[in-house]
C-alpha positions in Angstrom: -220.2 -87.5 -101.5 -217.7 -90.4 -102.5 -215.7 -88.2 -104.6 -215.3 -85.5 -101.7 -214.1 -88.2 -99.1 -211.5 -89.0 -101.9 -210.6 -85.5 -102.1 -210.3 -85.3 -98.6 -208.3 -88.2 -98.0 -206.0 -87.0 -100.5 -205.9 -83.4 -98.7 -204.9 -85.2 -95.6 -202.1 -87.2 -97.1 -200.2 -84.2 -98.6 -200.2 -82.5 -95.3 -198.6 -85.5 -93.7 -196.4 -85.9 -96.5 -195.5 -82.0 -96.1 -195.1 -82.4 -92.5 -192.5 -85.3 -92.9 -190.4 -83.4 -95.4 -190.4 -80.2 -93.2 -189.0 -82.3 -90.2 -186.2 -83.7 -92.3 -185.3 -80.2 -93.3 -185.0 -78.9 -89.9 -182.7 -81.9 -89.0 -185.3 -83.5 -86.3 -183.4 -86.1 -84.5 -182.7 -87.5 -80.9 -179.9 -86.1 -78.6 -177.2 -84.5 -80.5 -173.8 -86.8 -80.5 -171.1 -86.1 -78.3 -168.9 -83.2 -79.6 -171.1 -81.6 -82.1 -170.4 -81.3 -85.9 -167.5 -79.7 -87.6 -168.6 -80.1 -91.1 -168.0 -76.4 -91.8 -164.4 -76.7 -91.1 -164.5 -73.2 -89.1 -163.5 -75.0 -85.8 -166.9 -74.2 -83.9 -168.9 -77.4 -84.4 -171.9 -75.6 -85.4 -172.1 -76.7 -88.7 -171.7 -72.8 -90.1 -168.9 -70.7 -91.5 -167.7 -68.0 -89.1 -165.6 -66.4 -91.9 -162.4 -68.1 -91.1 -160.0 -69.0 -93.8 -162.1 -71.5 -96.1 -159.0 -73.2 -97.6 -158.9 -75.8 -94.9 -155.0 -74.4 -93.8 -155.1 -72.6 -90.4 -153.7 -69.0 -89.8 -153.9 -67.0 -86.8 -156.6 -68.1 -84.1 -157.4 -68.1 -80.6 -156.1 -70.6 -77.7 -158.3 -71.5 -74.8 -156.6 -72.7 -72.0 -158.8 -74.9 -69.5 -156.8 -74.9 -66.2 -156.5 -74.2 -62.3 -154.0 -72.5 -60.2 -150.5 -74.1 -61.3 -151.9 -72.9 -65.3 -152.5 -69.6 -63.4 -149.2 -69.3 -61.8 -147.3 -70.3 -65.2 -149.4 -67.8 -67.4 -148.5 -65.0 -65.1 -145.1 -66.2 -65.1 -143.4 -66.8 -68.6 -146.5 -68.6 -70.6 -148.6 -65.8 -71.3 -145.6 -63.6 -72.6 -144.3 -66.2 -74.7 -147.7 -66.8 -76.1 -148.4 -63.3 -77.4 -145.0 -63.5 -79.3 -147.1 -66.3 -81.4 -148.0 -65.3 -85.0 -150.4 -68.0 -85.1 -152.4 -67.2 -81.9 -154.3 -64.0 -82.2 -155.9 -64.6 -78.7 -155.6 -66.4 -75.4 -158.5 -67.0 -73.3 -159.3 -69.0 -70.2 -161.5 -71.2 -68.6 -160.5 -71.8 -64.7 -162.0 -71.1 -61.1 -165.4 -69.4 -61.3 -165.5 -69.5 -65.1 -169.5 -70.2 -66.6 -169.4 -72.5 -69.4 -172.7 -73.5 -70.9 -173.3 -76.7 -72.0 -174.0 -77.4 -75.7 -177.3 -77.6 -77.2 -179.0 -80.7 -76.3 -176.4 -82.2 -73.9 -176.4 -82.2 -70.2 -174.9 -79.8 -68.0 -172.8 -82.4 -66.3 -170.0 -80.2 -64.8 -172.9 -77.8 -63.3 -172.2 -74.3 -62.2 -169.2 -73.2 -62.8 -167.9 -75.7 -65.3 -164.6 -74.4 -65.0 -164.4 -75.6 -61.4 -164.1 -79.0 -63.0 -160.3 -80.0 -64.4 -159.8 -83.3 -63.2 -158.8 -86.3 -65.6 -162.3 -87.5 -65.1 -164.2 -84.5 -66.1 -162.5 -84.3 -69.4 -164.7 -86.9 -71.2 -167.4 -84.5 -70.2 -165.8 -81.6 -71.5 -165.1 -82.9 -74.9 -169.0 -84.6 -75.3 -171.2 -82.0 -73.3 -169.2 -78.5 -73.9 -167.1 -79.0 -77.1 -168.9 -76.5 -79.1 -168.9 -74.1 -76.4 -165.3 -74.4 -75.6 -163.8 -74.0 -78.9 -166.1 -71.1 -79.0 -165.5 -69.5 -75.8 -164.9 -65.6 -76.1 -164.2 -66.1 -80.1 -163.0 -69.0 -82.3 -160.5 -71.1 -80.7 -158.4 -73.4 -83.0 -156.1 -74.6 -80.3 -157.6 -76.1 -77.1 -155.3 -76.7 -74.2 -156.3 -78.4 -71.2 -153.9 -79.0 -67.8 -155.5 -81.3 -64.9 -153.9 -80.0 -61.5 -151.4 -81.9 -59.4 -154.1 -83.6 -57.3 -154.4 -86.1 -60.3 -151.0 -87.4 -59.7 -152.3 -89.0 -56.7 -153.2 -92.5 -58.5 -154.1 -94.9 -55.8 -154.6 -97.9 -57.8 -153.8 -99.5 -60.9 -157.7 -100.1 -61.0 -159.4 -102.7 -62.9 -159.1 -103.1 -66.6 -160.7 -102.3 -68.9 -161.5 -99.1 -66.7 -164.2 -97.0 -66.0 -164.5 -93.6 -67.4 -167.2 -92.1 -65.1 -166.0 -93.7 -61.9 -164.7 -90.3 -61.1 -161.8 -92.3 -58.9 -158.0 -91.7 -59.6 -157.2 -94.9 -60.9 -154.6 -95.7 -63.6 -156.9 -97.8 -65.7 -160.0 -95.3 -65.2 -157.8 -92.5 -66.4 -156.8 -94.6 -69.3 -160.3 -95.1 -70.2 -161.3 -91.3 -70.6 -158.5 -91.5 -73.2 -159.5 -94.3 -75.4 -162.2 -96.8 -75.0 -160.9 -100.3 -74.4 -163.6 -101.8 -76.3 -162.1 -100.0 -79.4 -161.7 -97.5 -81.8 -164.7 -95.3 -82.7 -166.9 -97.3 -79.8 -169.2 -95.0 -77.9 -169.7 -95.0 -74.3 -173.6 -94.6 -73.2 -173.8 -93.1 -69.5 -177.0 -91.7 -68.1 -178.4 -92.4 -71.4 -176.3 -89.9 -73.2 -173.6 -90.8 -75.9 -169.8 -90.1 -74.9 -166.4 -90.4 -76.9 -163.3 -91.0 -75.2 -161.1 -88.1 -76.4 -159.0 -89.9 -79.1 -162.6 -90.4 -80.9 -163.7 -86.6 -79.8 -160.5 -84.9 -81.1 -160.8 -87.0 -84.5 -164.1 -85.8 -84.8 -162.9 -82.4 -84.7 -160.0 -82.0 -87.3 -159.7 -78.1 -87.7 -159.0 -77.8 -84.0 -155.5 -78.4 -82.5 -155.7 -80.0 -78.9 -153.0 -79.7 -76.4 -152.7 -81.9 -73.7 -150.3 -81.3 -70.4 -150.0 -84.3 -68.2 -150.8 -83.6 -64.5 -147.9 -82.1 -62.7 -146.1 -84.0 -60.0 -146.8 -84.0 -56.2 -144.6 -82.6 -53.3 -143.0 -85.5 -51.4 -144.7 -85.0 -48.6 -147.8 -85.4 -50.1 -147.6 -88.4 -52.1 -145.7 -92.0 -51.9 -143.7 -94.1 -54.0 -146.4 -96.2 -55.4 -148.6 -93.5 -56.2 -146.0 -91.5 -57.8 -144.8 -94.3 -59.8 -148.3 -94.6 -61.3 -148.3 -90.9 -62.0 -145.5 -91.6 -64.3 -147.0 -94.3 -65.6 -149.9 -92.4 -66.9 -147.9 -89.3 -68.1 -145.7 -91.9 -70.1 -148.4 -93.7 -71.6 -150.3 -90.5 -72.6 -147.4 -88.8 -74.3 -146.0 -92.1 -75.8 -148.3 -95.1 -76.2 -152.0 -93.2 -76.3 -150.3 -90.6 -78.7 -148.5 -92.5 -81.2 -151.9 -95.0 -81.3 -153.8 -91.7 -82.2 -151.5 -90.6 -84.9 -151.5 -94.4 -86.3 -155.0 -94.2 -86.4 -154.9 -90.7 -88.1 -151.9 -90.5 -89.8 -153.0 -87.1 -91.7 -154.4 -85.1 -88.7 -151.6 -84.0 -86.9 -154.2 -82.4 -84.2 -153.3 -83.6 -81.2 -150.1 -83.0 -79.0 -149.0 -83.8 -75.6 -146.7 -82.0 -73.4 -145.2 -84.0 -70.8 -145.6 -81.5 -68.2 -144.9 -84.2 -65.5 -141.6 -85.4 -66.8 -140.2 -81.3 -66.6 -141.0 -81.2 -62.9 -140.4 -84.6 -61.8 -137.7 -86.2 -60.1 -136.1 -88.9 -62.6 -137.6 -92.8 -62.1 -134.6 -93.7 -60.6 -135.1 -95.8 -57.0 -134.7 -92.8 -55.0 -136.9 -92.1 -52.0 -138.4 -88.8 -53.9 -138.6 -90.7 -57.5 -141.2 -89.1 -59.8 -141.9 -86.3 -57.1 -141.7 -82.7 -57.7 -137.9 -81.6 -57.7 -136.3 -80.1 -54.7 -135.2 -77.1 -57.3 -139.0 -76.6 -58.0 -140.2 -76.4 -54.5 -141.8 -73.1 -53.3 -142.0 -74.0 -49.7 -142.5 -77.3 -47.5 -145.4 -79.2 -48.4 -146.4 -76.7 -51.4 -147.0 -78.6 -55.0 -147.4 -75.7 -56.6 -144.3 -75.1 -59.1 -142.3 -72.4 -57.9 -140.5 -69.3 -60.7 -137.7 -71.7 -61.6 -140.1 -74.4 -62.5 -142.3 -72.1 -64.5 -139.4 -70.8 -66.5 -138.5 -74.2 -67.4 -142.1 -75.0 -68.5 -142.3 -72.4 -70.8 -138.7 -73.1 -72.4 -139.9 -77.0 -72.7 -143.5 -75.8 -74.2 -143.1 -72.2 -76.0 -139.5 -70.8 -76.8 -137.0 -73.4 -76.3 -135.5 -74.8 -79.3 -137.9 -77.7 -80.6 -140.5 -76.6 -78.4 -143.8 -78.6 -78.3 -146.3 -75.9 -79.2 -144.6 -74.6 -82.0 -143.8 -78.2 -83.1 -147.5 -79.0 -82.9 -148.5 -76.0 -84.7 -146.2 -76.5 -87.7 -147.4 -80.2 -88.1 -150.9 -79.1 -87.7 -150.9 -76.0 -90.1 -149.1 -78.3 -92.6 -151.4 -81.1 -92.7 
């Protein structure tokens, strides 16, 4: 009797050990970290290899562009044609109004349905923590992810209160900046509704095989803004294209996987103290009260971004592909 009890205990212990080992092999864990894992180096963040170039050197890839109406006009008036000429872009894909994008496995559906309706600055922290894998695999493998908030995001109504709240949903300068970098320090994760969220600087650094291209919000028509809001809009755009980007590159000198296109500066009047300083240039206004850049503006945007000498996109790809 005693011997049979000993064997029973040993059998139960062996079964428990097997269960523990199997759980570890299956990767048992709590909610996944924000942004997913790109350990395979294929740019999908799912830890698997999709048959792309295994050397670590990017070749031709897909570009996914998250945008709204200004982006749509831009694509239809020069940008899409310019992108099609790039040997390193195999396909151009869009996430825009009405586009359904599922959240990553284990992440909340914070943007709801359809996710493509949400492209404000305050939405980006959700995009790149809750939907990172889905974005980079949208329609195929996307080694370039391009984002552009629309012009309402240039209505920055106050400086906000430092260090800012990345989840406020308010258009305040400090809150916008908190989306892109955590004031508590590099690598520090936010907690929101019991989930971990990475500021964009950390989310992008975790995806070294993806080139992220950020367009600053375009300026507003003079009838749709005021001097103080317009000045803060330029302050944010300049901060993003200089201070934030320079710090990102200093923190990650070998990645070269983030570029900022200062669309605001291309389209806005100079910061010269005039009545329309930092507002949409008169030459780029399609009609009274309309903040959508016109055809002339779209041509200027395409030249600066994709076709002109020293354009942003080619320079960004050259640095990224050579890293």
